[in-house]
C-alpha positions in Angstrom: 86.1 61.5 124.1 87.2 64.3 126.6 90.2 63.2 128.9 90.0 63.8 132.6 92.8 65.3 134.8 94.7 63.0 137.1 97.2 64.3 139.8 99.3 62.9 142.6 102.0 64.3 145.0 105.3 63.0 143.7 107.4 64.2 146.7 106.0 65.6 149.9 107.2 68.6 151.8 109.7 66.7 153.9 111.3 65.1 150.7 109.6 61.7 150.8 109.1 60.0 147.4 105.6 58.7 147.0 106.3 55.4 145.3 103.0 53.9 145.7 101.1 57.1 144.4 103.4 57.2 141.3 102.8 53.6 140.4 99.1 54.1 140.7 99.3 57.3 138.6 101.2 55.4 135.9 98.6 52.8 135.7 95.7 55.2 135.6 97.1 57.3 132.7 98.6 54.1 131.0 102.0 55.6 131.0 103.8 52.4 130.6 102.1 51.9 127.0 103.7 55.0 125.7 107.1 53.9 125.1 109.3 56.9 124.4 106.3 59.0 123.2 105.7 61.2 126.3 107.0 64.5 127.6 107.7 65.9 131.1 107.1 69.6 131.9 107.9 71.2 135.0 107.7 74.6 136.5 109.7 76.6 139.0 109.7 80.1 140.3 109.1 82.3 143.4 106.3 81.5 145.8 103.0 82.9 144.9 104.0 83.8 141.4 101.1 82.1 139.9 102.8 78.9 138.8 99.7 76.7 139.6 97.5 79.2 137.9 99.6 79.0 134.7 99.6 75.3 134.7 96.0 74.8 135.2 95.1 77.2 132.2 98.0 75.8 130.2 97.3 72.2 130.6 93.9 72.0 132.0 95.3 70.7 135.3 93.7 70.9 138.7 96.7 71.9 140.9 95.7 73.9 144.0 95.8 77.6 143.5 96.4 80.4 146.1 93.3 82.3 147.4 94.3 85.9 147.1 91.6 87.1 149.4 93.2 85.0 152.1 96.6 86.5 151.8 99.8 85.4 150.2 101.1 82.1 151.5 102.5 78.8 150.5 100.0 76.9 148.5 102.2 74.0 146.9 104.1 71.8 149.1 106.8 69.4 147.7 106.4 68.4 144.1 103.0 67.5 142.4 102.4 65.7 139.3 99.5 65.6 136.9 98.6 64.6 133.3 97.9 67.3 130.6 94.6 67.2 129.3 94.1 66.9 125.4 97.8 67.3 124.8 99.6 65.1 122.3 101.8 63.2 123.1 100.9 62.3 126.7 102.5 65.1 128.8 103.3 64.9 132.6 103.2 68.2 134.3 105.1 68.8 137.5 104.4 71.8 139.9 107.3 72.5 142.1 107.1 74.2 145.6 107.8 78.0 145.2 111.3 79.4 146.2 111.9 82.2 148.7 108.9 81.0 150.8 108.8 82.4 154.4 107.5 79.0 155.6 110.9 77.4 155.1 113.0 80.5 156.0 116.1 82.0 154.5 118.4 79.1 155.9 116.3 76.0 154.9 116.7 76.2 151.2 118.0 72.8 150.6 114.8 71.4 149.3 114.4 74.4 146.9 117.8 73.4 145.5 116.9 69.7 145.2 113.5 70.1 143.8 114.9 72.5 141.1 117.8 70.1 140.2 115.4 67.2 140.2 113.1 69.2 137.7 116.0 69.8 135.3 117.1 66.2 135.5 113.7 64.6 134.6 112.1 67.2 132.5 112.2 67.8 128.7 110.8 71.4 129.2 111.2 73.5 132.4 109.1 76.6 132.7 110.8 79.4 134.9 108.1 81.6 136.1 109.2 85.2 136.9 107.8 88.7 137.2 108.5 91.2 134.4 109.6 93.8 136.9 112.1 91.4 138.5 114.2 90.7 135.4 117.7 91.4 136.5 117.3 90.4 140.1 119.4 87.6 141.2 117.0 85.8 143.4 113.8 86.6 141.6 115.1 85.5 138.3 116.6 82.3 139.9 120.0 83.1 138.6 121.9 81.9 141.7 119.8 78.8 141.7 120.5 78.1 138.1 124.2 78.5 138.6 124.2 75.9 141.3 121.9 73.6 139.3 124.1 73.9 136.1 127.3 72.9 138.1 125.8 70.1 140.0 123.9 68.6 137.0 127.0 68.2 134.9 128.6 66.4 137.9 125.7 64.1 138.4 124.3 63.2 135.1 125.5 62.7 131.5 124.6 65.6 129.2 120.9 65.8 128.2 119.4 68.7 126.3 116.5 70.4 128.1 114.4 73.3 127.0 114.3 76.3 129.5 111.1 78.3 128.9 111.3 81.5 130.8 107.7 82.8 131.2 107.7 86.6 132.1 104.5 87.3 134.0 102.6 90.5 134.1 104.4 92.0 131.0 104.7 95.8 131.0 105.1 98.2 127.9 108.7 97.2 127.7 108.9 95.1 124.5 109.9 91.4 124.7 112.7 92.1 122.2 114.3 94.3 124.8 113.8 91.8 127.7 115.0 88.6 126.0 118.5 89.8 125.4 119.1 90.6 129.0 117.9 87.1 130.1 120.0 85.2 127.5 123.0 87.3 128.4 122.6 86.5 132.0 122.1 82.9 131.5 125.2 82.7 129.3 127.2 84.5 131.9 126.1 82.0 134.5 127.0 79.2 132.3 130.4 80.8 131.6 131.2 81.2 135.2 130.3 77.8 136.3 133.4 75.5 137.0 133.0 72.5 134.7 134.6 69.0 134.8 137.4 68.3 132.4 135.0 66.4 130.1 132.8 69.6 129.8 135.3 72.3 129.6 134.6 73.3 126.2 130.9 72.2 126.1 128.6 75.1 125.1 125.4 75.9 126.8 123.4 74.8 123.8 124.6 71.3 124.3 122.6 71.0 127.5 119.7 73.5 127.1 117.5 75.2 124.5 116.6 78.7 126.0 113.2 80.1 125.1 111.5 83.3 126.2 107.8 84.2 126.2 105.7 86.8 128.1 102.2 86.8 129.5 99.9 89.8 130.6 98.6 90.1 134.0 96.0 87.5 135.0 94.2 89.7 137.4 94.2 93.0 135.4 94.1 91.6 131.9 92.5 88.2 132.2 91.1 88.0 128.6 94.4 88.9 127.1 96.2 86.5 129.5 93.9 83.5 128.4 94.4 84.3 124.8 98.3 84.3 125.1 98.1 81.1 127.2 95.9 79.4 124.5 98.7 80.4 121.9 101.4 79.1 124.1 99.4 75.8 124.7 99.6 75.2 120.9 103.5 75.0 121.3 103.2 71.9 123.7 101.3 69.9 121.0 103.6 67.5 119.4 106.4 69.0 121.6 108.8 66.0 121.1 108.6 66.0 117.3 111.5 67.3 115.4 111.7 70.9 115.7 109.2 70.9 118.5 109.6 72.7 121.9 111.4 69.8 123.7 115.2 69.1 123.2 116.8 66.1 121.5 115.8 63.9 124.4 119.0 62.1 124.6 119.1 59.3 127.3 115.3 59.4 127.8 114.1 56.2 129.6 111.1 54.3 128.3 107.7 55.2 130.0 107.6 52.0 131.9 110.9 52.8 133.8 109.8 56.4 134.6 108.8 55.7 138.2 112.1 53.9 139.1 114.3 56.4 137.3 112.7 59.4 139.0 113.1 57.6 142.5 116.8 57.1 141.9 117.3 60.6 140.7 115.8 62.0 143.7 117.9 59.6 145.9 121.0 60.8 144.4 119.9 64.5 144.7 119.1 63.9 148.4 122.4 62.4 149.3 124.4 65.5 147.8 124.9 68.3 150.5 127.3 70.6 148.7 124.7 72.9 147.2 124.8 76.6 148.3 123.1 79.9 147.6 124.5 83.3 147.2 125.1 85.3 150.5 122.1 86.9 152.0 123.7 90.3 151.9 124.2 90.3 148.2 120.7 89.0 147.7 119.3 91.9 149.6 121.4 94.5 147.9 120.3 93.0 144.6 116.6 93.3 145.5 116.8 96.8 147.1 119.0 98.3 144.4 116.6 97.0 141.8 113.7 98.5 143.6 115.4 101.9 143.9 116.4 101.9 140.2 112.8 100.9 139.2 111.6 103.8 141.4 113.9 106.3 139.6 113.0 105.0 136.2 109.4 105.5 136.9 109.9 109.0 138.3 111.7 110.0 135.0 109.0 108.2 132.9 106.3 110.2 134.7 108.2 113.5 134.9 106.0 116.3 133.3 109.0 118.1 131.9 110.2 114.9 130.1 106.7 114.1 128.8 106.3 117.7 127.5 109.9 117.5 125.9 109.2 114.1 124.3 106.0 115.1 122.8 107.3 118.4 121.4 110.3 116.8 119.8 108.1 114.3 117.8 106.9 117.3 115.8 109.8 119.8 115.4 113.2 120.7 116.5 113.2 121.8 120.2 115.8 124.4 121.0 117.9 123.6 124.2 116.8 119.8 123.8 120.3 118.4 125.0 120.6 120.7 128.1 117.0 120.2 129.2 117.3 116.3 128.9 120.7 116.2 130.5 119.3 118.1 133.6 116.6 115.5 134.0 118.8 112.5 133.8 121.4 114.2 136.1 118.9 114.6 138.8 117.7 111.0 138.5 121.2 109.6 138.9 122.1 111.8 141.8 118.9 110.5 143.6 119.8 107.0 142.9 123.4 107.3 144.3 122.0 109.0 147.5 119.6 106.3 148.2 121.7 103.2 147.2 125.0 104.5 148.9 125.0 101.9 151.9 124.4 98.8 149.7 127.1 96.6 148.4 129.3 98.5 145.9 129.3 95.9 143.3 125.6 95.4 143.1 124.9 99.2 143.4 127.2 99.8 140.4 125.8 97.0 138.4 122.2 98.2 139.0 123.2 101.8 138.3 124.6 100.9 134.9 121.5 98.9 134.2 119.3 102.1 135.3 121.5 104.3 133.0 121.1 101.8 130.0 117.4 101.8 130.6 117.1 105.7 130.9 119.1 106.0 127.7 117.1 103.5 125.9 114.1 105.5 126.9 115.2 108.9 125.6 117.2 107.6 122.6 114.0 107.6 120.3 113.6 111.4 121.3 117.2 112.1 120.5 116.9 110.3 117.1 113.7 112.2 116.4 115.6 115.6 117.2 118.3 114.6 114.9 115.8 113.4 112.3 114.0 116.8 112.3 117.2 118.6 112.2 118.4 116.7 109.2 115.1 117.2 107.3 115.0 121.0 108.0 118.7 121.3 107.0 118.1 119.5 103.8 115.0 121.6 102.9 116.9 124.8 103.6 119.8 123.6 101.4 117.4 122.9 98.5 115.9 126.3 98.6 119.3 128.0 98.9 120.7 125.9 96.1 117.7 126.7 93.9 118.1 130.5 94.6 121.8 130.4 93.8 121.4 128.6 90.4 118.5 131.2 89.6 120.9 134.0 90.3 123.2 132.6 87.7 125.9 131.2 90.0 128.0 128.5 88.4 126.5 125.0 89.4 129.8 123.6 90.9 130.5 126.7 92.9 127.0 126.9 94.2 126.9 123.3 95.2 130.1 123.6 97.1 129.2 126.7 99.0 125.7 125.6 99.9 126.9 122.1 101.0 129.6 123.5 103.3 127.4 126.1 104.8 124.5 123.7 105.6 126.7 120.9 107.0 128.2 123.4 109.3 124.6 124.5 110.4 123.8 120.8 111.0 126.8 120.3 113.2 125.9 123.3 115.3 122.4 121.8 115.8 123.9 118.6 116.8 125.8 120.2 119.6 122.7 121.7 120.9 121.0 118.3 121.1 123.9 116.4 122.8 123.1 114.6 126.0 126.0 114.7 128.6 125.3 111.1 130.0 125.1 109.5 126.5 128.1 109.1 124.3 126.1 109.1 121.1 127.8 109.8 117.8 125.6 111.9 115.3 128.0 111.1 112.5 125.6 108.6 110.9 122.9 111.1 110.7 125.4 113.6 109.4 126.6 111.0 106.7 123.0 110.5 105.8 122.4 114.2 105.4 125.6 114.5 103.3 124.3 111.6 101.1 121.0 113.3 100.7 122.6 116.6 99.8 124.8 114.8 97.3 121.9 113.0 95.9 120.0 116.3 95.5 122.9 117.8 93.8 123.2 114.9 91.4 119.5 114.9 90.7 119.6 118.6 89.9 122.6 118.4 87.8 121.1 115.4 85.9 118.0 117.6 85.3 120.0 120.6 84.2 122.1 118.6 81.9 119.0 116.9 80.5 117.5 120.4 79.9 120.7 121.5 78.2 120.8 118.4 76.0 117.3 118.7 75.1 117.7 122.3 74.3 120.4 121.6 71.8 118.6 118.6 70.5 115.6 120.8 69.7 117.9 123.4 68.0 119.4 120.5 65.8 115.8 119.4 64.9 114.8 122.8 63.8 118.1 123.4 62.0 118.3 120.0 60.1 114.9 118.4 59.6 113.2 121.0 57.2 116.5 121.8 55.2 117.3 118.2 54.8 113.9 117.5 53.7 114.1 120.2 51.3 117.4 118.9 49.9 115.9 115.4 49.4 113.0 116.9 47.5 115.4 118.4 45.0 117.8 115.5 45.0 120.8 115.5 42.8 124.5 115.0 42.6 125.2 117.6 45.2 122.5 116.6 47.7 124.6 114.5 50.0 127.6 117.0 50.0 125.1 119.7 50.9 123.7 117.6 53.7 127.1 116.8 55.0 128.0 120.6 54.8 124.9 121.5 56.7 125.3 118.8 59.3 128.8 119.8 60.0 127.9 123.3 60.3 125.0 122.9 62.6 126.7 120.2 64.7 129.6 122.5 65.1 127.3 125.4 66.4 125.4 123.0 68.8 128.6 121.4 70.3 130.2 124.7 70.8 127.1 126.0 72.7 126.7 123.1 74.8 130.5 122.9 75.7 130.4 126.7 76.7 127.2 125.8 79.0 128.9 122.9 80.5 131.8 124.9 81.8 130.1 125.9 85.0 129.4 122.3 86.0 133.1 121.6 86.3 132.6 118.0 85.0 135.5 115.7 84.2 136.7 115.8 80.8 135.5 112.2 80.1 131.9 113.1 80.8 132.0 116.3 78.9 133.3 114.3 75.8 130.6 111.8 76.3 127.9 114.5 76.3 129.3 116.2 73.3 129.6 112.8 71.5 126.0 112.1 72.3 125.0 115.5 70.8 127.0 114.8 67.5 125.5 111.3 67.3 122.0 112.8 67.9 122.6 115.3 65.0 123.8 112.5 62.8 120.7 110.4 63.9 118.3 113.3 62.9 119.7 113.2 59.4 119.7 109.5 59.2 116.1 109.3 60.5 115.0 112.0 58.0 116.6 110.0 55.2 114.8 106.8 56.3 111.5 108.7 56.6 112.1 110.0 53.0 113.2 106.6 51.8 109.9 105.0 53.0 108.0 107.5 50.8 110.4 107.2 47.8 107.6 105.9 45.4 105.4 109.1 46.2 108.5 111.4 45.8 109.4 109.8 42.4 106.0 110.0 41.0 105.7 113.7 42.2 109.0 114.5 40.5 108.1 112.7 37.2 104.7 114.4 37.3 106.3 117.8 37.7 108.9 117.5 35.0 106.5 115.5 32.7 103.6 117.8 32.9 105.3 121.2 33.1 107.7 122.9 30.9 110.9 124.7 31.8 109.0 127.8 33.0 106.7 125.5 35.3 103.8 126.1 33.0 101.4 123.2 32.3 102.1 121.5 29.0 99.6 121.6 26.2 100.2 118.7 24.0 99.9 120.2 20.5 101.8 117.5 18.7 105.1 119.5 18.4 106.4 117.8 21.9 108.9 115.1 21.9 107.1 112.8 24.6 109.8 110.2 24.4 112.6 112.7 25.2 110.5 114.3 28.0 109.6 110.8 29.5 113.2 109.8 29.5 114.3 113.1 31.3 111.5 112.7 33.8 112.4 109.2 34.5 116.1 109.9 34.7 115.3 112.5 37.3 113.2 110.1 39.3 116.0 107.5 39.1 118.3 110.2 40.5 116.2 110.6 43.5 116.0 106.8 43.9 119.7 106.5 43.7 120.1 109.5 46.4 117.8 107.8 48.8 119.2 104.3 48.4 121.8 104.7 51.1 123.1 107.1 53.7 126.2 109.0 52.6 127.2 111.1 55.6 130.9 109.8 55.1 132.7 111.0 52.0 132.9 107.6 50.5 132.5 106.7 46.7 129.8 104.2 45.7 128.5 102.9 42.3 124.8 102.9 43.3 123.8 105.6 40.6 125.7 103.8 37.9 124.3 100.4 38.9 120.7 101.7 38.9 121.3 103.6 35.5 122.8 100.5 34.0 120.2 98.0 35.4 117.0 100.1 35.0 117.6 102.6 32.1 120.1 101.0 29.8 118.4 97.6 29.9 115.5 99.2 28.1 117.7 99.4 24.9 117.8 96.2 22.9 121.3 96.9 22.0 122.6 97.1 25.6 121.0 93.7 26.3 122.8 92.1 23.5 126.1 93.7 24.7 125.8 92.3 28.0 124.8 88.9 26.9 122.1 86.6 27.9 124.2 84.9 30.6 125.1 88.1 32.4 123.9 88.6 36.1 121.2 91.2 37.2 123.2 93.8 39.2 120.1 94.4 41.3 119.6 90.8 42.3 121.2 91.4 45.7 120.3 92.4 49.2 123.1 94.6 49.7 125.2 97.3 48.0 128.8 97.0 47.2 131.0 99.0 49.7 127.8 100.0 51.6 127.0 98.6 55.0 123.7 97.4 56.1 123.4 100.0 58.8 123.8 102.7 56.0 121.4 101.1 53.5 118.0 102.7 53.0 116.8 100.7 50.1 118.5 97.4 49.0 119.0 96.7 45.2 116.0 94.4 45.3 113.8 97.0 46.8 115.1 99.6 44.3 114.2 97.2 41.5 110.7 96.7 42.9 110.2 100.4 43.4 111.3 101.3 39.9 108.8 98.5 38.5 105.9 99.8 40.5 106.9 103.4 39.6 107.1 102.6 35.8 103.7 100.9 36.0 102.0 103.8 37.9 103.5 106.5 35.5 102.8 104.5 32.4 99.2 105.8 32.3 100.3 109.4 32.5 102.6 109.0 29.3 99.9 107.1 27.5 97.4 109.9 28.3 99.8 112.4 26.9 100.3 110.6 23.7 96.5 110.2 23.3 96.1 114.0 24.0 98.7 114.8 21.3 97.2 112.5 18.7 93.7 114.0 19.5 94.9 117.5 19.2 96.4 116.8 15.8 93.2 115.2 14.6 91.1 118.0 15.8 93.3 120.9 14.1 94.0 119.2 10.8 90.9 120.1 8.7 92.7 120.5 5.3 92.8 117.7 2.9 96.0 116.0 2.0 98.3 118.0 -0.4 97.6 115.5 -3.3 93.8 116.3 -2.9 94.5 120.1 -2.9 96.6 119.6 -6.2 93.8 117.5 -7.8 91.2 120.2 -7.0 93.2 123.0 -8.5 93.8 121.0 -11.7 90.2 119.7 -12.1 88.6 123.0 -10.9 90.6 125.4 -13.0 87.6 126.3 -15.2 85.4 127.0 -12.1 88.1 129.0 -10.6 88.5 131.3 -13.9 84.7 131.6 -14.0 84.7 133.1 -10.4 87.4 135.4 -11.2 85.6 136.7 -14.4 82.3 137.1 -12.4 82.9 139.1 -9.1 79.2 138.7 -7.9 80.0 135.0 -7.3 83.0 136.0 -5.2 80.8 138.4 -3.1 78.3 135.6 -2.6 80.9 133.1 -1.5 82.4 135.8 0.8 79.0 136.2 2.5 78.3 132.5 2.5 81.8 132.1 4.3 80.9 134.7 6.9 77.4 133.1 7.6 79.1 129.6 7.7 81.8 130.9 10.0 79.2 132.2 12.4 77.2 129.2 12.3 80.5 127.1 13.0 81.1 129.3 16.1 77.6 129.3 17.3 77.1 125.6 17.1 80.5 124.6 18.4 80.8 121.9 15.9 84.4 120.8 17.0 83.3 120.3 20.7 80.1 118.4 19.8 82.1 115.9 17.5 84.9 115.4 20.1 82.4 113.0 22.0 81.7 111.0 18.8 80.0 111.1 15.5 76.4 110.1 16.6 76.3 112.4 19.8 77.7 115.2 17.6 74.8 114.9 14.9 72.1 114.7 17.6 73.5 117.7 19.4 73.7 119.7 16.1 70.2 118.8 15.1 68.7 120.3 18.4 70.8 123.5 18.1 70.6 124.2 14.3 67.3 125.8 13.8 67.5 128.1 17.0 70.9 129.2 16.0 69.8 130.1 12.4 67.0 132.1 13.9 69.1 134.0 16.4 71.5 135.0 13.4 68.6 136.2 11.2 67.0 138.2 14.1 70.4 139.8 14.8 70.8 140.8 11.2 67.2 142.3 11.1 67.8 144.3 14.3 71.0 145.7 12.8 69.2 146.6 9.5 66.3 148.4 11.2 68.6 150.5 13.4 68.4 154.5 12.1 71.4 156.0 10.4 73.3 158.7 12.6 74.4 161.9 11.1 78.0 160.6 10.9 76.7 157.8 8.8 74.9 160.3 6.4 78.0 162.5 6.1 80.2 159.4 5.3 78.1 159.0 2.0 77.8 156.3 -0.5 81.5 155.7 -0.5 81.4 154.1 3.0 78.5 151.8 2.5 80.6 149.1 1.3 82.9 149.3 4.3 79.9 149.7 6.6 78.5 146.5 5.2 81.8 144.6 5.8 81.9 145.8 9.4 78.4 145.0 9.8 79.1 141.4 8.8 82.0 141.4 11.1 79.9 142.6 13.9 77.3 140.1 13.2 79.8 137.3 13.2 81.1 138.8 16.6 77.5 138.9 17.9 76.8 135.5 16.7 80.0 134.3 18.5 78.7 136.0 21.7 75.1 134.5 21.3 76.7 131.1 20.9 78.4 131.5 24.2 75.1 132.0 25.8 73.5 128.9 24.3 73.2 126.0 26.7 71.6 122.6 26.8 69.4 121.3 29.8 68.2 117.8 29.4 68.5 118.0 25.5 66.2 121.1 25.1 67.9 124.3 23.7 67.9 127.4 25.8 68.6 130.6 23.8 69.4 133.7 25.5 70.1 137.0 23.4 72.6 139.4 24.6 70.0 142.3 23.9 67.5 140.8 26.2 70.3 140.6 28.8 
């Protein structure tokens, strides 16, 4: 249910307290039922400053407002009181008569003092309404009134914390952050200057007041913005007495039922006190007038076309003659102020001039800072270009950085002199220090990049010089592998370190940093070898199988071995495995330090010697396996590439994977022996000679049998070659018989056809001249030729899907 506003005149214009009206008001709003849960808010300020308008919008009250079309005059007389609508807790709002009203005159200010003191005494929150352009004015800002009120309040009442909320009306473009410190400083000065009783000599202002400041836009010119800001301010009055709320600590607050009596007694005490006084009229007038003159001069500078043009130009780039031009503008402003304010009170005049100077310098300071900012940026950019060119010419890094730094800092100092404003004692040292830090950061960045490039250059050099040679040395691993690697590492490291040390001379680094860079390069070189060793150790099984295959399958001349039966496979296998074990022992650990180890002997004893039965017996059944360990003796874990257990597993896998190659070689050797051993055993040959002696003698006595046998041998030989009997029976007995059965008849026909063609060929004159004596020889040659031709023919006999394909050389 919406609440309705209820208002009453608490104190009339003559100072009379409306007891009956207050009692009626309390009954209407049921104030007595609130206990301590209520708040009192009052407002004071100059006449016609919009106090009633602000309260009506802020608390939805119905105080009488001034009609602007009828002129500016007193609207509120005395003190009026109303209830805030829809505000929790219940809030009593008091509208005080404005100060400085012409209706009461300059001399009749007692009521103004009394009403202000009363408001401070009974209120939790006091709104002080003031114009934005009046900040700093003694009377307009109520400073003399506050000074008197502070002093009298301490004398009359026990300390009670009240919130002073300064409401700045018709806020201009000046930020609130710049206005608030001035107000707080003025309030603190008033408090410090007020004579205090002995009990409150050391009591701080915060013991009596919480000072808050807010600002509102113009109600007439920016009504929507004003209403929005008032709406936001209204939210602060909800639950104002809660902990952390807008109200103070409310010490000494009377219960709501005694509010009327308490207010009546307070007003009575205030009315009886006649010692209150205001500052002299002369000082007040001087304050107002000097403030007006200062504001006029500030506005003249703000609207000055030369200043506007200068301010706009300096936002984009460096402006030559900036300091001289701005100094002339400010000098004219101050001289005009001095001429117009010459006859006013000297203290006020000087104070307002200082305020004007502060505001003007605050106005031009952003432009000055922008000028220095552009100057710093341009100087830094020019330094970067000059420094880069100096390094490109080949100048030493340290010398180039020194020369460029000195030159461009001097250039910046000259630019700062040109930007200096005579009226301001601004020190550009902070900007200069920032520029110097930026230059040092740029030098450090370039130096880091250059050092990184140098380091990378020599690291690549080491990569190229070490990786491939080390890999090649590991491929031919032997007793001298690690000594050769150490020699190569020392040589290449020395070359790289020497080159880097020479290149670092131009940087003029301290020795500790040089030593660190050289040490890093040496460590990198060592890491290249170590990483390569780890890479090779990860491929150890492949390397061992390649070495075994090379030594086992090729002879001393690197020619492929033909297993004819004369080779000692056992010896060859042992040699190849020993070489593979040598590779395993080489890649078991990193040996860049000249330290002795027993890895090779341990591997030989555990992997080779254990294959001999005699060695096992000598060691005994209860001896420990030397490879049953996760580390080598005298070898640290960081240098271990393959642990003993890993070596044992690799060797086991190596043997299992090379066993097939050895078995294959043995099978090939046995097959070769079988294929090339066609003679019968010696005892069979002896038996044939003894048992066939008579047949042999018969052949010797009858040469025709020998000729027949010889011819049969030639024909048989030709058939053997043509049919490729050895090749066919290599696949088995049954496949060989089937293959020969398909090729036998075509081969015989081919041989007979060849002999017929040779017999039909006509004799040449040379053959006739040779005579009968050469016929035997010709026949023999003819047989040989036939044999050769048969061999050639057999090479052209192919089989496709089991069917013979015969191709004669003559047809071809």
